[in-house]
Backbone as CSV, one residue per row, in Angstrom:
resi,resn,N_x,N_y,N_z,CA_x,CA_y,CA_z,C_x,C_y,C_z
1,GLU,12.441,-6.262,10.649,11.381,-6.110,11.628,11.957,-5.705,12.983
2,GLU,13.065,-6.318,13.350,13.673,-6.023,14.639,14.160,-4.578,14.733
3,SER,14.524,-3.982,13.602,15.027,-2.606,13.604,13.896,-1.577,13.724
4,GLY,12.661,-2.023,13.506,11.536,-1.096,13.556,11.277,-0.396,12.233
5,LEU,12.012,-0.766,11.202,11.859,-0.103,9.903,10.780,-0.723,9.027
6,ILE,10.278,-1.878,9.414,9.338,-2.571,8.538,8.049,-1.777,8.319
7,ARG,7.561,-1.105,9.337,6.328,-0.314,9.171,6.540,0.883,8.251
8,PRO,7.574,1.703,8.471,7.760,2.829,7.547,8.044,2.384,6.118
9,ILE,8.739,1.274,5.949,9.014,0.783,4.593,7.719,0.329,3.935
10,GLY,6.882,-0.386,4.670,5.588,-0.818,4.129,4.713,0.360,3.746
11,GLU,4.701,1.385,4.590,3.926,2.590,4.282,4.484,3.286,3.049
12,TRP,5.804,3.343,2.921,6.435,3.980,1.758,6.049,3.248,0.473
13,ILE,6.063,1.923,0.525,5.708,1.126,-0.658,4.268,1.399,-1.073
14,LEU,3.350,1.408,-0.115,1.947,1.690,-0.440,1.768,3.098,-0.988
15,ARG,2.466,4.057,-0.386,2.390,5.442,-0.877,2.891,5.535,-2.307
16,GLN,4.003,4.879,-2.593,4.563,4.917,-3.949,3.607,4.304,-4.963
17,ALA,2.958,3.212,-4.602,1.999,2.577,-5.515,0.824,3.509,-5.800
18,CYS,0.312,4.151,-4.762,-0.804,5.084,-4.944,-0.376,6.301,-5.763
19,GLN,0.806,6.800,-5.473,1.332,7.954,-6.200,1.521,7.615,-7.683
20,GLN,2.042,6.432,-7.977,2.241,6.023,-9.368,0.909,5.876,-10.085
21,ALA,-0.083,5.308,-9.402,-1.412,5.166,-10.004,-1.977,6.534,-10.362
22,ALA,-1.777,7.520,-9.495,-2.260,8.877,-9.766,-1.531,9.484,-10.958
23,LYS,-0.229,9.248,-11.067,0.547,9.760,-12.208,0.054,9.153,-13.508
24,TRP,-0.179,7.845,-13.505,-0.678,7.198,-14.723,-2.036,7.760,-15.104
25,ARG,-2.894,8.002,-14.103,-4.231,8.543,-14.381,-4.139,9.907,-15.054
26,THR,-3.223,10.775,-14.577,-3.100,12.104,-15.167,-2.565,12.038,-16.594
27,LYS,-1.897,10.939,-16.940,-1.391,10.760,-18.301,-2.385,10.014,-19.189
28,GLY,-3.576,9.765,-18.644,-4.612,9.108,-19.432,-4.511,7.598,-19.444
29,LEU,-3.652,7.040,-18.630,-3.515,5.592,-18.546,-4.340,5.086,-17.373
30,SER,-4.936,3.947,-17.537,-5.714,3.414,-16.422,-5.529,1.905,-16.336
31,PRO,-4.546,1.473,-15.560,-4.370,0.030,-15.393,-5.568,-0.564,-14.664
32,GLU,-5.867,-1.810,-14.977,-6.988,-2.467,-14.315,-6.679,-2.738,-12.853
33,ARG,-5.425,-3.055,-12.580,-5.047,-3.392,-11.217,-3.551,-3.189,-11.035
34,ILE,-3.170,-2.755,-9.853,-1.764,-2.623,-9.487,-1.523,-3.557,-8.313
35,SER,-0.620,-4.490,-8.491,-0.292,-5.422,-7.416,0.877,-4.889,-6.617
36,VAL,0.719,-4.879,-5.323,1.760,-4.430,-4.413,2.186,-5.643,-3.602
37,ASN,3.423,-6.079,-3.826,3.934,-7.254,-3.137,4.825,-6.805,-1.994
38,CYS,4.388,-7.084,-0.803,5.111,-6.670,0.398,5.107,-7.804,1.405
39,ASN,6.121,-7.848,2.192,6.110,-8.755,3.336,5.598,-7.968,4.527
40,PHE,4.329,-8.157,4.837,3.734,-7.482,5.967,3.810,-8.395,7.185
41,THR,3.961,-7.806,8.334,3.953,-8.596,9.560,2.535,-8.637,10.103
42,ALA,2.286,-9.609,10.946,0.959,-9.713,11.564,0.641,-8.450,12.353
43,SER,1.643,-7.889,13.016,1.394,-6.675,13.801,1.028,-5.499,12.904
44,GLN,1.596,-5.439,11.685,1.232,-4.361,10.760,-0.224,-4.484,10.336
45,LEU,-0.627,-5.688,9.980,-1.985,-5.889,9.487,-3.028,-5.681,10.578
46,ASN,-2.644,-5.873,11.802,-3.558,-5.660,12.921,-3.507,-4.229,13.451
47,CYS,-2.653,-3.424,12.888,-2.449,-2.065,13.367,-3.444,-1.113,12.708
48,GLU,-4.195,-0.400,13.523,-5.168,0.559,13.002,-4.478,1.646,12.179
49,ARG,-3.275,2.001,12.565,-2.511,3.030,11.845,-2.224,2.592,10.404
50,PHE,-1.953,1.309,10.207,-1.690,0.783,8.866,-2.918,0.974,7.982
51,ILE,-4.078,0.601,8.499,-5.322,0.713,7.734,-5.652,2.176,7.466
52,GLU,-5.512,3.013,8.476,-5.769,4.446,8.295,-4.823,5.047,7.265
53,GLY,-3.556,4.651,7.312,-2.580,5.146,6.348,-2.928,4.733,4.938
54,PHE,-3.320,3.483,4.776,-3.709,2.970,3.467,-4.902,3.747,2.921
55,LEU,-5.916,3.932,3.750,-7.098,4.689,3.323,-6.752,6.142,3.026
56,ASN,-5.828,6.697,3.786,-5.391,8.068,3.551,-4.703,8.203,2.191
57,PHE,-3.847,7.261,1.840,-3.168,7.309,0.536,-4.177,7.256,-0.601
58,ILE,-5.185,6.411,-0.458,-6.230,6.297,-1.483,-6.955,7.630,-1.631
59,ASP,-7.222,8.269,-0.515,-7.916,9.554,-0.526,-7.032,10.667,-1.102
60,VAL,-5.809,10.755,-0.633,-4.892,11.819,-1.069,-4.623,11.745,-2.567
61,TYR,-4.393,10.546,-3.067,-4.060,10.391,-4.488,-5.282,10.150,-5.362
62,GLU,-6.455,10.166,-4.740,-7.736,10.058,-5.444,-7.780,8.860,-6.378
63,ILE,-7.476,7.700,-5.810,-7.564,6.477,-6.606,-8.665,5.590,-6.037
64,VAL,-9.141,4.678,-6.849,-10.172,3.741,-6.429,-9.489,2.583,-5.703
65,ALA,-9.993,2.240,-4.545,-9.364,1.195,-3.729,-9.278,-0.138,-4.463
66,ASP,-10.242,-0.423,-5.329,-10.232,-1.685,-6.074,-9.053,-1.784,-7.032
67,LEU,-8.412,-0.669,-7.307,-7.268,-0.656,-8.208,-6.062,-1.370,-7.601
68,LEU,-5.952,-1.322,-6.284,-4.796,-1.904,-5.605,-5.077,-3.313,-5.122
69,GLU,-4.141,-4.173,-5.407,-4.208,-5.550,-4.929,-2.982,-5.782,-4.048
70,LEU,-3.211,-6.057,-2.792,-2.112,-6.296,-1.879,-1.782,-7.783,-1.879
71,GLU,-0.580,-8.101,-2.301,-0.105,-9.488,-2.263,0.598,-9.665,-0.924
72,ILE,-0.048,-10.357,-0.037,0.460,-10.471,1.324,1.160,-11.808,1.500
73,THR,2.435,-11.733,1.783,3.202,-12.920,2.156,3.559,-12.738,3.613
74,LEU,3.041,-13.615,4.416,3.117,-13.416,5.850,3.568,-14.708,6.511
75,SER,4.510,-14.574,7.405,4.891,-15.731,8.213,4.768,-15.350,9.671
76,ILE,4.261,-16.262,10.426,4.099,-16.032,11.858,4.915,-17.092,12.574
77,ASN,5.832,-16.611,13.397,6.683,-17.551,14.129,6.184,-17.732,15.534
């Protein structure tokens, strides 16, 4: 978090999950749910850019938002 890499890493993880869901769909596979386990910071979850990015990935990869389950482990110091 101190290095500033936590946001780009979180975005990369979400993008990869959406991209994988799209790949499975093109192969005729349809998982009921994909769980994405990330350590998000409070600042990430409160960031409008995070939400916009998440919605953008869903749109770009044409997946249903209900497919993704975000497992949020969060600590606030």
